[in-house]
C-alpha positions in Angstrom: -8.5 -12.9 3.7 -8.9 -11.7 0.2 -6.3 -9.7 -1.7 -8.4 -6.7 -1.8 -9.1 -6.8 2.0 -5.3 -6.9 2.4 -4.8 -4.0 0.2 -7.4 -2.0 1.8 -6.0 -2.7 5.2 -2.5 -1.6 4.2 -3.6 1.4 1.9 -2.2 0.1 -1.4 -0.2 -2.6 -3.1 3.0 -1.1 -2.5 2.3 -0.9 1.2 1.1 -4.5 1.3 4.1 -5.8 -0.4 6.4 -3.9 2.2 4.3 -5.4 5.0 4.7 -8.9 3.7 8.3 -8.4 2.7 7.8 -9.3 -0.9 8.3 -7.5 -4.1 5.4 -5.5 -5.4 5.0 -7.6 -8.6 4.1 -10.6 -6.5 1.0 -8.9 -5.1 -0.5 -8.7 -8.6 0.2 -12.4 -9.3 -1.5 -13.6 -6.1 -5.0 -15.1 -6.3 -8.1 -13.2 -5.1 -8.1 -15.4 -2.1 -4.7 -15.2 -0.5 -2.9 -18.4 0.2 -2.7 -19.0 4.0 0.9 -18.2 4.0 0.3 -14.6 2.8 -2.9 -14.2 4.8 -1.2 -15.1 8.0 1.7 -12.9 7.2 -0.8 -9.9 6.4 -2.8 -10.5 9.6 0.5 -10.5 11.7 1.8 -7.4 10.0 -1.6 -5.6 10.4 -1.7 -6.4 14.1 1.9 -5.3 14.6 1.4 -2.1 12.8 -1.9 -1.4 14.6 -4.1 -1.7 11.5 -6.4 -4.2 12.7 -8.9 -4.2 15.6 -9.3 -7.2 17.8 -12.5 -8.2 16.0 -10.6 -8.1 12.7 -12.0 -4.8 11.4 -9.5 -2.8 9.7 -8.6 0.7 11.0 -9.1 3.5 8.5 -6.2 5.5 10.0 -7.3 6.9 13.3 -6.9 4.3 16.1 -8.1 6.8 18.8 -11.4 7.0 17.1 -11.7 3.3 17.0 -10.8 3.1 20.7 -13.4 5.7 21.6 -16.1 3.6 19.9 -15.2 0.8 22.5 -13.1 -1.5 20.2 -9.9 -3.0 21.7 -6.8 -3.8 19.8 -5.0 -7.1 19.8 -1.9 -7.1 22.0 
């Protein structure tokens, strides 16, 4: 997962930092390709918060719209 993908999923650097449980300044210091530790944490947080579809696509905000298109979320 790239840093930009993670930022897009959570809606901003501040929100990504909160989801990962780190200080916002760490996000700017991370490399473009997130280390596995942070990629895994971002993936888990995105699933927990309903921000990722089962196929890995990010939800832009309306989960009902994604469900109406036939996508299912991870459980």
